[in-house]
N, C-alpha and C positions, 0 to 999 in steps of 0.2 A: 504494500500500500504506500502511495506517495505521501510524504509529510504534507499536512494541510495547513494553510494559512488561516489564522484565527481572525474572523471578520466581525466588526460591529456595524450595524445598520442604524442610521438615524433617520427618522421620519416624523412628519407632523400630522399626517392625515390617516387615511384608511389603510395604507400599507400595501396597495396592490403591487407595487414594484418589489417590496420586500417578499411578498408571496411568490412573485415570479422568480426571484433569486433562489428562494428555498426550493421551489419546484424544479428548477433547472439543475441545481446541485444534486437533488435527490435522483433526478433522471440520469445524471452522469454516474451515479453510484461510486464505485471504487476509483473511477477516473477523475473525480472532482478534486480540484486543488485548493478549494476554499471550504471553510466550515463557519457558518454563522453561529457565533457564541453569545452574542449580546444584541439586543434591540433597545434603542433609547428614543424618547420623544420629549419635546418641550410641552406636550399636552398629556396630562394623566389619563384622559378619556380617549386618546387616539386609538383608532381601530388597528393601527399597526402593532400596538402592544398586545392586543388580543390575538392577532394572527401569530405573533411570535410565540406566545404562551401555548397556543394550540399546536404549534410545531415543535414544542419542547425546547424553545430558546428562552434564556433568561431575558426578562423585559423590565424596564424601569423608566419612570419619568425623571427628567432632568430638573432639579429644583431651581437652579439658577443658570439658564443657558449662556449668560454672559460671563460666568465664572470659569475662566480657562483653566485655572489650577485644579479646581474640583473635577472638571470634565476629564482633564488629562490624568488625574489620579485614578479616576474610575476606569478609564481605558487601560491604563497600565496595570491596575489590580487584576484585570481579567486577561492580561497578556495579549491584548488586541494588537494585531500586526497590520491590519488594513481596515480603513473606515470608509463606509459607503453612505453618501447622502442621497436618500431616495425619497424626494419630496420633503426635504427638511427646509423649513422656511426661515430659520434663524441664521445669522452670520456666525460662522464658527470662530471662536476667539483666536486671535493671531498666534498666540502661544501654541495652541493645538494644531493649527494649520502648519506652523513651522516644524513642530515635532513630527508630524506625519507627512512631510514633504515627499511627494512621489508615492505615498501610501494612503492617499485619501482621494476618492473620486466622487463626482456629482453628476446627476442626470438633469438636463435642462430641456424643456419642451419646445425649443426652437433652435434654429441653426445659428449658433453663436459665431461671431461676436454680435450679430444682430439680435434685437429683442431680448437683451439680458440686462442685468444690473439690479440694484436695490428696488424692491417693490414689483419686480417682474416675475410673476409666478402664476400658475393655473390659468384661469379664464382671461386674466389680464394680458397674458402673453398672446393667446390665440386671438383675442380681439384686436390687439395691436397688429398682428400679422394680417388680419382681414382689412383693417383700416389702411394699412400700407399698400394693399393691392398686390402683394407678392403672389406668385403662382406656385411656389414650392416652399414648404417648411419642413420640420422634422426634428427629431431629438438629437441632442449633443451629449456625449459623455466626455468629461474632461477632468484633469487633475485639479485639485483645489489649492488655491493660494489665499492670501489675506483679503482679497476683494471678491465681491459677488461676481460669479460667472466669468472670471478672467484667466483662469488657469489654462495650461496647455491642453489643447484638444486631442482626445484619443480617437473618438469615433463619432461619425454622424451618418444619418440616413435620410434621404429625401422622401417627403410625404406630399402628395399633391393637395392643392387647395382648390376646391370646387366652387362654382358660382353660387350654388345654393347653400354653402356652408354657413353656419353660425359658430360662435365660440365653442358651443357644446359638442357639435358634430365633429368639428376639426380637432378639438381636444381629445375626443374618444379615439380618433384615427391615429393621432400621434402617440397616445398612451399605449395603444396596441403594439406599436413598434418599439416603444421603450421597453416593454415587457420581453421582447426578443433580444434587443441589443444590450441592455444593461447587464443582465446576468452573465452573458458571454464575455463582456469586458471585465467584469469582476473576476471571473475564473482565470482569464488571461493575465490580469495583473497579479493575481495570487500566485500564478505559475511563473512569474517574471518573464513571460513571453512579451508583455508590454510593460515598459518602464520609462520613468522620467530620468534622463541623464543629467549629469552635473551642469551641462551647458543650457539646460532648459528645454532641450528637444526631446520629443517622444520617440522612443525606440520601439519598433514592432507594430506601429499603428497604421502603416501604409498598406496599399494593396499588395497582395502577394500573387505570384503566378502571372499568367498572360493578361494583357490589357483587356482582352475580350471576356475574361471571367468576371463574375460579379464581385461586389465587395466581399472581402474575406478577413477573418481574424485568424491568427495562428492558434493551433491547439496542439495538445500533446501528440496526437496521431496525425498531424499534418494540417494543411490548409482546410478550413471549414467555411464553405460558402453559406452565407446567410440568406441568399436571394429567395429560395423557396419558402422559408419560414416567414420572411418579411412580406412576401406576396400574400401568404395566407393571412397574416395579421392585417393586411390592408383590404382583404376581401370581406364585404359586409356579411 
């Protein structure tokens, strides 16, 4: 069995991305390189905490989200090696972001660097996309630094914007792709197949194989095309 990276997931809402991570790692079985050991939320009633407990994962509310020392102590007490922000709406304290440089990732529901920054989350993002009249949006998974949505980009996937869309329908379409993309990035970072180098560049995040092949992320058993599963996520 491969040694597994201990993961903490931070979420503010219902936790569907957390569930997607748990389900994907469970499907990988012995091949998974990550193990979710802790789920945290700034909201005691967050559905993400319920999902974690049902999955046998320790879950707790963060009493003071701005207290970097307390959060860092909690993560270190659980020997956390990788932190995943999965719909977490608070700015991670700078001390924590620095301590987990290259070992903390976030998913954002738009193609960064557009439509990001403080206050840009959920329906606000999708409404901004619609108001701007862009034709393509999609999720971004990126490393986390001390600012909202500014860390080095790991992976993105295009999602079409339709004329009849509103923020709810567009958001649902993007979320379906997040559920495919984020868990695979988490496992790849856990396996060190994707990493943030000292110069700030992301290693392992670019296309692999022939240019004609669809977007891919490296995996233990070789290149893994996401195209079929993304297509399925986009199909009503």
